[in-house]
C-alpha positions in Angstrom: -50.2 66.7 -20.5 -53.5 65.9 -21.8 -56.5 65.5 -19.6 -58.5 62.7 -21.1 -62.3 62.5 -20.2 -65.6 61.1 -21.5 -68.8 63.2 -21.4 -72.3 61.5 -21.7 -75.8 62.4 -21.0 -79.0 60.3 -20.4 -82.7 61.1 -20.2 -85.5 58.6 -19.2 -88.5 59.5 -21.6 -86.6 62.3 -23.3 -87.8 64.8 -21.8 -87.8 63.2 -18.5 -85.6 62.6 -15.7 -82.2 63.4 -17.0 -78.6 63.0 -16.1 -75.0 63.9 -17.1 -71.5 62.9 -16.3 -68.0 63.4 -17.3 -65.2 60.4 -16.1 -61.6 60.8 -16.1 -61.1 57.7 -13.7 -62.6 56.3 -10.7 -61.2 59.3 -8.6 -62.0 62.1 -10.8 -65.7 62.1 -12.2 -68.6 64.2 -11.5 -72.4 63.8 -12.2 -75.5 65.8 -11.9 -79.0 66.2 -13.4 -82.4 67.6 -13.3 -86.0 66.2 -12.9 -87.0 66.9 -16.4 -84.6 67.3 -19.4 -83.5 65.8 -22.6 -80.7 63.8 -23.5 -78.8 66.4 -25.5 -79.0 68.8 -22.6 -77.5 66.0 -20.4 -74.7 65.7 -23.0 -74.0 69.4 -23.5 -74.2 70.0 -19.5 -71.6 67.3 -19.3 -69.2 69.0 -21.8 -69.9 72.4 -20.1 -69.3 71.3 -16.3 -66.1 69.4 -17.7 -64.8 72.8 -19.1 -65.6 74.4 -15.7 -64.0 71.9 -13.6 -60.9 72.1 -15.3 -60.9 75.9 -15.6 -58.1 76.2 -13.1 -55.8 74.3 -15.3 -56.1 76.3 -18.6 -52.6 75.3 -19.8 -53.6 71.5 -19.9 -54.9 70.0 -23.2 -58.2 68.7 -22.9 -59.5 65.5 -24.9 -63.2 65.1 -24.6 -64.4 61.7 -25.7 -68.0 62.1 -26.7 -70.7 59.7 -28.6 -72.9 62.5 -29.4 -72.4 63.8 -33.2 -74.8 66.4 -32.1 -72.7 67.9 -29.5 -69.1 67.7 -31.4 -70.9 69.4 -34.5 -72.6 72.1 -32.5 -69.3 73.1 -30.6 -66.8 72.6 -33.3 -68.8 73.3 -36.6 -72.1 75.0 -36.2 -71.6 77.4 -33.2 -69.5 80.3 -35.1 -72.3 80.4 -37.7 -75.1 80.4 -35.3 -73.3 83.3 -33.3 -72.8 85.3 -36.6 -76.6 85.0 -37.3 -77.4 85.8 -33.8 -78.1 82.4 -32.4 -80.2 81.3 -35.3 -79.9 78.3 -37.6 -79.8 78.2 -41.4 -83.7 78.3 -41.7 -83.9 81.4 -39.4 -85.2 79.3 -36.4 -83.9 80.0 -33.0 -80.9 77.4 -31.9 -82.2 75.1 -29.3 -80.4 74.7 -26.0 -79.0 78.2 -26.7 -78.3 79.0 -23.0 -76.1 75.9 -22.6 -74.3 76.5 -25.8 -73.5 80.0 -25.0 -72.3 79.0 -21.6 -70.0 76.6 -23.5 -68.9 79.2 -26.0 -67.9 81.3 -22.8 -66.2 78.3 -21.2 -64.2 77.1 -24.0 -62.1 80.8 -24.5 -58.7 80.2 -24.1 -58.7 76.4 -23.7 -56.8 73.8 -25.8 -59.3 71.1 -26.5 -60.0 68.4 -28.9 -63.2 66.3 -29.3 -63.1 62.6 -30.3 -66.0 60.7 -31.4 -66.4 57.1 -29.9 -69.3 54.8 -30.4 -71.7 54.6 -27.6 -72.6 51.2 -25.9 -69.7 49.6 -27.7 -67.6 48.9 -24.7 -65.5 51.8 -24.3 -64.1 51.9 -21.0 -64.5 55.7 -20.3 -67.5 56.2 -22.4 -69.4 53.1 -20.6 -68.2 54.8 -17.1 -69.7 58.1 -17.8 -72.7 56.7 -19.4 -73.5 54.6 -16.4 -73.0 57.6 -14.2 -75.3 59.6 -16.3 -77.9 57.2 -16.3 -77.7 56.7 -12.5 -78.4 60.4 -11.8 -81.4 60.3 -14.3 -82.7 57.2 -12.3 -82.0 59.1 -8.9 -84.3 61.8 -10.1 -86.8 59.2 -11.2 -86.8 57.7 -8.0 -86.4 60.7 -5.6 -83.1 59.6 -4.3 -80.0 61.6 -3.9 -77.5 61.7 -6.7 -73.9 60.4 -6.5 -72.2 63.5 -7.7 -68.7 62.0 -7.7 -65.5 63.6 -6.2 -65.2 66.3 -9.0 -61.9 67.3 -10.4 -58.6 67.4 -8.3 -54.9 68.5 -8.9 -54.1 64.8 -8.7 -55.8 64.2 -12.0 -53.3 66.9 -13.8 -50.3 65.5 -15.4 -51.6 61.7 -15.3 -50.6 60.0 -18.3 -53.2 59.5 -20.9 -52.8 55.9 -20.9 -54.1 55.7 -17.7 -57.2 57.0 -18.6 -58.3 56.3 -21.9 -58.7 52.9 -23.9 -56.1 52.5 -26.7 -58.6 51.4 -29.3 -60.9 53.5 -31.0 -63.7 52.5 -33.4 -62.3 52.5 -37.0 -65.6 54.3 -38.3 -64.9 57.2 -35.9 -64.5 60.6 -37.8 -61.3 63.0 -37.6 -61.3 64.4 -34.1 -62.3 68.1 -34.4 -59.8 70.5 -32.9 -59.6 74.0 -31.5 -57.1 75.9 -29.9 -57.1 79.6 -28.1 -55.2 81.9 -26.1 -54.8 81.6 -22.2 -57.8 81.4 -20.3 -58.8 84.2 -17.9 -62.2 82.7 -16.8 -62.2 81.2 -13.0 -64.0 78.0 -12.5 -67.4 78.3 -11.9 -68.9 77.6 -8.3 -70.1 73.9 -8.3 -73.2 73.2 -6.2 -74.8 70.1 -4.9 -77.8 68.6 -6.7 -80.4 66.3 -5.0 -83.7 65.3 -6.5 -85.4 66.5 -3.0 -84.3 70.2 -3.7 -87.0 72.3 -5.5 -84.7 74.8 -7.1 -81.9 73.5 -9.6 -78.3 74.3 -9.4 -77.3 77.9 -10.4 -78.4 78.9 -13.5 -80.1 75.6 -14.4 -83.7 76.5 -13.4 -83.8 79.0 -16.3 -82.5 76.8 -18.8 -84.6 73.8 -18.3 -87.4 75.0 -16.4 -90.1 73.0 -14.4 -91.5 69.7 -15.8 -93.7 70.5 -18.9 -91.9 73.6 -20.0 -90.6 72.1 -23.0 -92.4 73.8 -25.8 -90.1 72.7 -28.6 -87.7 69.5 -29.0 -84.1 69.5 -28.8 -82.5 69.1 -32.2 -82.2 65.6 -31.8 -85.0 64.9 -29.5 -88.5 64.0 -29.2 -91.7 65.8 -29.9 -94.9 65.1 -28.1 -95.9 61.5 -28.4 -98.9 60.2 -30.0 -101.9 60.2 -27.7 -102.4 57.0 -26.3 -106.1 57.0 -27.1 -105.5 57.3 -30.7 -103.1 54.5 -30.8 -105.6 52.1 -28.9 -108.0 52.5 -31.7 -105.8 51.0 -34.3 -104.0 47.7 -34.3 -100.1 47.9 -33.6 -99.4 46.5 -37.0 -101.6 49.0 -38.8 -99.8 51.9 -36.7 -96.4 50.7 -37.6 -97.3 50.2 -41.1 -98.4 53.8 -41.3 -95.4 55.3 -39.6 -93.2 53.6 -41.9 -95.0 54.8 -44.9 -94.6 58.5 -43.4 -90.8 57.8 -43.1 -90.7 57.1 -46.7 -91.9 60.6 -47.7 -89.3 63.2 -48.4 -91.1 65.8 -46.3 -91.0 63.5 -43.3 -87.3 62.6 -43.9 -86.3 66.1 -44.3 -88.0 67.1 -40.9 -85.6 66.5 -38.1 -88.1 67.1 -35.5 -90.4 64.5 -36.7 -87.5 61.8 -37.6 -86.4 62.5 -34.1 -89.9 61.3 -32.8 -90.0 58.1 -35.1 -86.4 57.1 -34.6 -85.6 55.3 -31.4 -82.4 56.7 -29.6 -80.6 53.4 -30.1 -81.7 53.2 -33.9 -79.3 51.5 -36.0 -79.5 50.8 -39.8 -77.5 48.5 -42.0 -77.8 50.5 -45.4 -77.7 48.7 -48.9 -74.4 49.7 -49.4 -73.1 47.9 -46.1 -72.9 51.1 -43.9 -73.9 51.1 -40.5 -75.8 54.3 -39.5 -76.4 55.7 -36.2 -79.5 57.8 -35.4 -77.7 61.2 -35.2 -75.8 60.4 -38.5 -78.9 59.1 -40.2 -81.1 62.3 -39.4 -78.4 64.7 -40.4 -77.9 62.8 -43.6 -81.7 62.8 -44.2 -82.1 66.5 -43.5 -79.4 67.3 -46.1 -80.7 64.8 -48.7 -84.2 63.3 -47.8 -84.4 61.5 -51.3 -87.4 60.9 -53.5 -90.9 59.3 -52.7 -91.0 55.8 -52.2 -94.0 53.3 -52.4 -94.5 50.4 -49.8 -95.6 47.0 -50.9 -96.4 45.3 -47.6 -95.1 41.5 -47.2 -95.7 41.0 -43.4 -96.4 42.6 -40.3 -95.5 40.3 -37.2 -96.1 41.0 -33.8 -93.0 39.6 -31.8 -94.1 40.7 -28.4 -96.5 42.9 -26.8 -94.3 46.0 -27.6 -92.4 44.7 -30.8 -93.4 44.5 -34.3 -91.3 43.4 -37.4 -92.3 45.0 -40.6 -91.0 43.5 -43.9 -91.9 45.1 -47.3 -90.7 45.9 -50.7 -90.2 49.7 -51.7 -90.4 51.1 -55.0 -88.6 54.1 -56.1 -87.3 55.4 -59.6 -84.0 53.8 -58.7 -85.4 50.3 -58.4 -86.9 48.2 -55.7 -85.4 46.7 -52.4 -86.4 44.4 -50.0 -86.6 46.0 -46.4 -87.1 45.1 -42.8 -88.0 47.3 -39.8 -88.1 46.5 -36.0 -90.4 48.8 -34.2 -90.7 48.9 -30.6 -93.3 50.9 -28.5 -91.5 53.5 -26.0 -94.5 54.7 -23.7 -97.2 55.5 -26.1 -95.0 56.1 -29.2 -94.0 53.4 -31.7 -90.2 54.0 -32.5 -88.0 52.4 -35.4 -85.1 50.5 -33.5 -83.6 48.7 -36.4 -83.8 48.9 -40.3 -82.0 47.0 -42.9 -82.4 47.1 -46.6 -81.1 45.0 -49.8 -81.5 46.0 -53.3 -83.4 43.5 -55.6 -81.6 42.3 -58.6 
């Protein structure tokens, strides 16, 4: 039998009040969170807790539906190399969220599991259910109220036909599912503890993982750095700020810096490329890190304020390959302007 579950994370501010959740059905799900965390930490914790919650049925196949390419790649592709390098990336820098990743690495020993990517916020029933619960947990911590933790994983969930849990349609653009299989598990399920915003201490092991508010000296792989100071933004018009940030994004050194692009690209960023391909934020950041391209010049056509927190930028870009007409929609999130949507069309 296969246990099919969606796992998702949410952060309000990123970092900020954060939540995580996994969902099989309305009678089998669990959620939690912290006063201060990142979206990626929520995504990883949802996967970790799902493995722990099902550790008592190691013989069951586990199909994990996930909208985070970072989590899928981290667990199925990058982790073996990170371990060989002493949990360091190819550039020699320490792997972020290493404690969570180490726990996941231990939890999946002996388990039969498959990760499948699903597009987030696209109406996938299980993904939407997990997302709603993760966001509700983050909101509970933001508001200082109790988190709905869910019933957890019971034996009734084992052996339920997959059709009762999963939606039959999968986005055509979804990459091939990553798979891994190992020997029978010997690890018992970790104890689950209640999580309430009013508690000063985090659940077992998590205080060390995430620390108190303000403890983030370094961003997550796909998460945000410090926001631009509000005072600095106040001295310049929104149109000028957005134009400056767009010019920065056109520079190879910026595009190759995943930390900086994480600041500039909105969590829900989407691009319709000149080839017609639709890019998500994670896919775009990974592609730019591998191939940032050459420098480009910006010829401004217009900068229109569509609202107090929205600016539409239109311009012509010039590169050695030619010119293109481009439009970028920037939104103000807190004190940081972030690119929400971009489209480019090559000129004839």
